[in-house]
C-alpha positions in Angstrom: 28.9 -9.0 -46.3 26.4 -10.9 -44.1 23.8 -8.1 -44.2 23.7 -8.1 -48.0 24.4 -11.7 -48.9 22.0 -13.4 -46.5 18.7 -11.7 -47.6 19.7 -12.1 -51.3 20.5 -15.8 -50.7 17.2 -16.1 -48.9 15.3 -14.6 -51.9 16.9 -16.9 -54.5 16.6 -19.9 -52.2 12.9 -19.2 -51.6 12.3 -18.9 -55.3 14.1 -22.2 -55.9 12.2 -23.7 -53.0 8.9 -22.7 -54.8 10.1 -24.3 -58.0 11.5 -27.4 -56.4 8.5 -27.9 -54.2 6.3 -29.3 -57.0 9.0 -31.2 -58.9 8.8 -34.4 -56.8 5.0 -34.8 -57.6 4.2 -32.7 -60.7 4.6 -35.5 -63.2 2.1 -37.8 -61.4 -0.3 -34.8 -60.9 -0.1 -33.5 -64.5 -0.6 -36.8 -66.2 -4.1 -36.9 -64.7 -5.2 -33.5 -66.0 -7.5 -33.1 -69.0 -5.5 -33.3 -72.3 -2.3 -34.7 -70.7 0.2 -36.9 -72.6 3.6 -38.0 -71.5 5.2 -35.5 -73.8 3.1 -32.6 -72.5 3.8 -33.6 -69.0 7.6 -33.5 -69.7 7.1 -30.0 -71.2 5.2 -28.9 -68.1 8.0 -30.2 -65.8 10.7 -28.3 -67.8 8.4 -25.6 -69.2 9.4 -22.9 -66.7 13.0 -23.4 -67.9 12.1 -22.5 -71.5 11.1 -18.9 -70.5 13.9 -18.8 -68.0 16.3 -19.5 -70.8 14.7 -16.8 -73.0 14.6 -14.1 -70.4 17.8 -14.7 -68.4 20.0 -12.6 -70.8 17.5 -9.7 -71.3 17.0 -9.5 -67.5 20.7 -9.6 -66.9 21.4 -6.8 -69.5 18.4 -4.7 -68.2 19.8 -5.0 -64.6 23.2 -3.9 -65.8 21.7 -0.8 -67.4 18.7 0.1 -65.2 19.4 -1.4 -61.8 19.2 -4.7 -60.0 16.4 -4.2 -57.5 13.6 -3.1 -59.9 14.5 -5.9 -62.2 14.2 -8.5 -59.4 10.8 -7.1 -58.3 9.4 -7.5 -61.8 10.7 -11.1 -61.9 9.1 -11.9 -58.6 5.7 -10.5 -59.6 5.7 -12.6 -62.8 6.6 -15.7 -60.7 3.7 -15.0 -58.3 1.2 -14.6 -61.1 2.4 -17.8 -62.8 2.1 -19.7 -59.6 -1.5 -18.5 -59.1 -2.4 -19.6 -62.6 -0.9 -23.1 -62.0 -2.9 -23.4 -58.7 -6.2 -22.6 -60.6 -5.4 -24.8 -63.6 -7.8 -27.7 -64.4 -6.2 -28.8 -67.7 -2.7 -29.5 -69.0 -2.6 -26.4 -71.2 -3.4 -23.8 -68.5 -0.9 -25.5 -66.2 1.7 -25.3 -68.9 0.9 -21.6 -69.4 1.3 -21.0 -65.7 4.7 -22.8 -65.7 5.9 -20.7 -68.6 4.9 -17.5 -66.8 6.7 -18.7 -63.6 9.8 -19.0 -65.6 9.4 -15.5 -67.2 10.5 -14.0 -63.9 14.2 -14.8 -64.7 16.0 -13.2 -61.8 18.6 -15.8 -61.0 21.5 -14.1 -62.8 20.4 -10.7 -61.5 20.5 -11.8 -57.9 23.9 -13.3 -58.4 25.2 -10.2 -60.1 23.8 -8.1 -57.2 25.8 -10.2 -54.7 28.8 -9.7 -56.9 28.2 -5.9 -56.8 27.8 -5.8 -53.0 30.7 -8.1 -52.0 34.4 -7.5 -52.5 36.2 -9.9 -54.8 38.1 -11.7 -52.0 34.9 -12.4 -50.2 32.9 -13.3 -53.3 33.8 -17.0 -53.2 32.3 -17.2 -49.7 29.3 -15.2 -50.7 28.6 -17.4 -53.8 29.1 -20.5 -51.7 26.7 -19.2 -49.1 24.1 -18.6 -51.8 24.7 -22.1 -53.1 24.3 -23.6 -49.7 21.0 -21.7 -49.3 19.8 -23.2 -52.6 20.9 -26.6 -51.6 19.0 -26.3 -48.3 15.9 -25.1 -50.2 16.3 -28.1 -52.6 16.6 -30.5 -49.7 13.7 -29.1 -47.8 11.4 -29.1 -50.9 12.2 -32.8 -51.5 10.9 -33.7 -48.1 8.0 -31.2 -47.9 6.6 -31.4 -51.5 5.4 -35.0 -51.5 4.0 -34.7 -47.9 2.1 -31.5 -48.4 1.0 -32.5 -51.9 -0.4 -35.8 -50.7 -2.2 -34.3 -47.7 -3.5 -31.0 -49.1 -3.3 -31.3 -52.8 -0.7 -30.3 -55.4 -2.6 -27.0 -56.0 -1.6 -26.0 -52.4 2.0 -26.2 -53.4 1.5 -23.6 -56.1 -0.3 -21.2 -53.6 2.7 -21.6 -51.3 5.0 -20.6 -54.1 2.9 -17.5 -54.8 3.1 -16.3 -51.2 6.8 -17.0 -51.2 7.3 -14.7 -54.2 5.3 -11.9 -52.5 7.3 -12.3 -49.3 10.5 -12.2 -51.2 9.7 -8.7 -52.5 9.3 -7.5 -49.0 12.7 -9.0 -48.0 14.3 -7.4 -51.1 12.9 -3.9 -50.4 13.4 -3.9 -46.6 16.6 -5.9 -46.1 18.8 -5.6 -49.2 21.1 -2.5 -49.5 21.3 -0.7 -52.8 24.3 -1.8 -54.9 27.1 0.7 -55.2 27.3 2.9 -58.3 30.2 1.6 -60.3 31.9 3.3 -63.3 33.9 1.3 -65.7 36.4 3.8 -67.2 37.8 1.3 -69.7 36.3 -1.2 -72.1 32.8 -0.1 -71.3 31.4 -2.0 -74.3 30.6 -5.6 -73.4 31.9 -7.7 -76.2 29.4 -10.5 -76.7 31.8 -12.4 -79.0 34.5 -12.4 -76.3 32.1 -13.7 -73.7 30.6 -16.4 -76.0 34.1 -17.4 -77.2 35.6 -17.8 -73.7 36.6 -21.5 -73.6 36.2 -21.7 -69.8 32.7 -20.2 -69.9 31.8 -22.5 -72.8 32.7 -25.5 -70.6 30.8 -24.1 -67.6 27.7 -23.5 -69.8 27.8 -27.1 -71.1 28.2 -28.3 -67.5 25.1 -26.3 -66.3 23.2 -27.5 -69.4 23.9 -31.2 -68.7 23.6 -31.0 -64.9 20.1 -29.4 -65.0 19.0 -31.6 -67.9 19.8 -34.8 -65.9 18.1 -33.3 -62.8 14.8 -32.7 -64.7 14.9 -36.1 -66.3 15.4 -37.6 -62.9 12.3 -35.8 -61.6 10.4 -37.0 -64.7 11.1 -40.7 -64.0 11.4 -41.0 -60.2 7.7 -40.6 -59.3 6.4 -42.4 -62.4 8.7 -45.4 -61.9 8.0 -45.7 -58.2 4.2 -45.3 -58.6 3.7 -47.3 -61.8 6.4 -50.0 -61.6 6.8 -50.5 -57.9 3.2 -49.6 -56.8 4.1 -46.7 -54.4 1.5 -44.1 -53.5 2.1 -40.3 -53.7 2.3 -40.2 -49.9 5.2 -42.7 -50.0 7.6 -40.6 -52.1 9.2 -39.0 -49.1 10.9 -42.4 -48.5 13.1 -41.7 -51.5 13.4 -37.9 -51.3 14.3 -37.7 -47.6 17.4 -40.0 -47.9 18.3 -38.1 -51.0 18.0 -34.9 -49.1 20.0 -36.0 -46.1 23.0 -37.5 -48.1 22.9 -34.7 -50.6 23.0 -32.1 -47.8 25.9 -33.8 -46.1 27.9 -33.8 -49.4 27.5 -30.0 -49.9 29.8 -28.6 -47.3 32.9 -30.7 -48.0 32.5 -30.1 -51.7 32.2 -26.3 -51.3 35.2 -26.2 -48.9 37.4 -28.3 -51.1 36.5 -26.2 -54.2 36.5 -22.7 -52.7 39.3 -23.1 -50.1 41.6 -25.5 -51.9 40.8 -24.2 -55.5 39.8 -27.7 -56.6 36.7 -26.7 -58.6 37.5 -29.0 -61.5 38.0 -32.0 -59.3 34.7 -31.5 -57.6 32.9 -31.2 -60.9 34.5 -34.5 -62.1 33.5 -36.4 -59.0 29.9 -35.1 -59.3 29.8 -36.3 -62.9 31.0 -39.7 -61.9 28.2 -39.9 -59.3 25.7 -39.0 -62.1 26.9 -41.8 -64.4 26.9 -44.4 -61.6 23.4 -43.3 -60.3 21.8 -43.6 -63.7 23.3 -47.0 -64.4 21.9 -48.2 -61.0 18.5 -46.6 -61.8 18.4 -48.1 -65.3 19.4 -51.6 -64.2 17.4 -51.7 -60.9 15.3 -54.7 -60.2 13.7 -53.5 -57.0 12.5 -50.3 -55.4 15.4 -50.4 -52.9 18.1 -50.5 -55.6 16.2 -47.8 -57.5 16.2 -45.6 -54.4 20.0 -46.1 -53.9 20.5 -44.9 -57.5 18.4 -41.8 -56.7 20.3 -41.0 -53.5 23.7 -41.3 -55.4 22.4 -38.9 -58.1 21.5 -36.2 -55.5 24.8 -36.6 -53.8 26.5 -35.6 -57.1 24.0 -32.9 -57.8 24.4 -31.3 -54.3 28.2 -31.4 -54.7 27.9 -29.3 -57.9 25.2 -26.9 -56.8 27.1 -24.7 -54.2 30.0 -24.0 -56.5 28.5 -23.6 -60.0 27.5 -19.9 -59.8 30.8 -19.0 -58.0 32.9 -20.7 -60.6 31.1 -19.2 -63.6 31.5 -15.7 -62.0 35.3 -16.2 -61.6 35.6 -16.2 -65.4 33.7 -12.9 -65.8 34.9 -9.4 -65.6 33.0 -6.9 -63.4 31.2 -5.2 -66.3 30.2 -8.5 -67.8 28.7 -10.3 -64.9 25.1 -9.7 -65.8 25.6 -11.0 -69.3 27.9 -13.9 -68.4 25.6 -15.2 -65.6 22.6 -14.6 -67.8 24.1 -16.9 -70.5 25.2 -19.4 -67.9 21.8 -19.6 -66.4 20.1 -19.8 -69.8 22.2 -22.8 -70.7 21.1 -24.5 -67.4 17.4 -23.7 -68.1 17.7 -25.0 -71.7 19.0 -28.2 -70.2 16.1 -28.2 -67.7 13.5 -27.8 -70.5 15.1 -30.4 -72.8 15.6 -32.8 -70.0 11.8 -32.8 -69.3 10.7 -32.7 -72.9 13.0 -35.5 -74.1 12.2 -37.5 -71.0 8.6 -37.3 -71.8 9.1 -38.2 -75.5 11.3 -41.3 -74.9 10.0 -42.6 -71.5 7.4 -44.8 -73.1 9.2 -45.7 -76.3 12.7 -46.4 -75.1 13.6 -48.6 -72.2 15.0 -47.0 -69.1 18.0 -49.3 -69.3 18.9 -47.9 -72.8 18.5 -44.3 -71.6 20.7 -45.0 -68.6 23.5 -46.3 -70.8 23.3 -43.3 -73.1 23.4 -40.9 -70.2 26.5 -42.8 -68.8 28.3 -42.4 -72.1 27.4 -38.7 -72.1 28.8 -38.3 -68.6 32.1 -39.9 -69.7 32.5 -37.4 -72.5 31.4 -34.6 -70.1 34.1 -35.6 -67.6 36.8 -35.6 -70.3 35.7 -32.0 -71.2 36.1 -30.9 -67.6 39.5 -32.5 -67.3 40.7 -30.1 -69.9 39.5 -27.1 -67.9 41.9 -25.2 -65.7 40.9 -24.2 -62.2 40.7 -20.4 -62.0 43.8 -18.7 -60.7 43.6 -16.7 -57.5 43.8 -13.0 -57.9 44.1 -10.1 -55.5 42.3 -6.7 -55.3 43.7 -3.4 -54.3 41.2 -0.8 -53.0 42.7 2.7 -53.2 41.1 5.9 -52.1 40.5 8.5 -54.9 41.4 11.1 -52.4 45.0 9.8 -52.4 45.5 8.5 -55.9 44.7 10.3 -59.1 42.7 9.0 -62.1 44.8 11.1 -64.4 47.4 8.3 -64.2 44.9 5.5 -64.8 46.2 5.1 -68.3 49.2 3.4 -66.7 47.0 0.5 -65.5 47.6 -1.4 -68.7 50.1 -3.7 -67.1 49.7 -7.3 -68.2 49.5 -8.3 -64.5 46.4 -6.2 -64.1 43.2 -8.0 -65.1 40.7 -5.2 -64.7 39.9 -2.1 -62.7 36.8 0.0 -62.0 35.6 3.0 -59.9 33.3 2.5 -57.0 31.7 6.0 -56.8 29.7 5.2 -53.7 32.8 4.5 -51.6 35.0 6.9 -53.7 37.6 4.2 -54.4 39.3 2.6 -57.3 39.4 -1.2 -57.3 42.2 -3.0 -59.2 42.3 -6.7 -59.8 45.8 -8.0 -60.2 48.2 -11.0 -60.2 50.3 -10.6 -57.1 52.9 -12.9 -58.5 53.7 -10.4 -61.3 53.1 -7.1 -59.6 52.7 -5.8 -56.0 50.1 -3.5 -54.5 52.9 -1.0 -53.8 53.9 -1.0 -57.5 50.3 -0.3 -58.4 50.2 2.6 -56.0 53.3 4.1 -57.5 51.7 3.9 -61.0 48.9 6.1 -59.8 50.9 8.6 -57.8 
């Protein structure tokens, strides 16, 4: 598992690092470009998410049909070109175009699906948590490094860094990531879009990703602008808010991941994170000093980092093997739609509506969001049986219609049949007898 998960986690973490690196400072930088308005700045902040949203599902479907690695390479190339355009931009519109092109390399769902392909079901929770931890570390590091590098060498330098990161990720992918196994789905080959879109658990997860990412982008819209314009901070001072947020957020990640993955308390961790979001925005909205404002920001990132390591893992638990590319594509699209709208709406209302009013509205939304999650069941634990095709015969696969068997597929690379089942209703020995 380690040889396949670590390089893929590194790739997705580096890509997020490149995106996160500019977030702490991009609003202050973009507002000073030719043609800039608060609304356009908000769209620039969340612009990459618009094209991410549009291309997540197509990239996921293409990867299901044509292969994961090639799809990831195409996405990284687009991300590198978009980063170069951002670095060379001298006006708000060229910067916006570069951000949109960055987002067109929508490989998040493809990388997650690749990990799912390479890792057995019983190890997948650990693999997804590992990827989430890598993303969290990338997020934390970018919070500390972005303002420091941007202040010293210019924000354009941050975009050049993201370009080289994308190129380096291609090398990691081709040299270090094994090819996913060739899997044949001998039943229900057709992915039913209606069944995926109508899955109540996936609907709740998509809403959660939408709101979480939207609140994150809005936070990055207001944090540097409030600190520089209201409290007189300099760009080089922003590390004083992002470093504490990084440290406390990082500390919160491991306990949250362990409680969710090991104890099966995904729903409870989501609810606690939502409570942190509501409290943080109320503190931010009613703050009367920079110190109180910073405390609110730190609380927000504690909640955000509690969510981040478990989100992809939880969504994938509600997807069947042959649906992962589509399901994770839709899930990530919902998150990127939230990212885009969080930036755009933040830009539209920041000057016209008081921060206090916005904070109260967000707190009310969080209450409704928590109620929604309370009604969601934690995923039940299932087991997998891996049976050699040299011993067991596919001629009897028609008997695998037992209501205790969730799904099954053939791993042609390893010449095995993998069967996911509820061990409280059927035993592995009974499954073997069905196939003999």
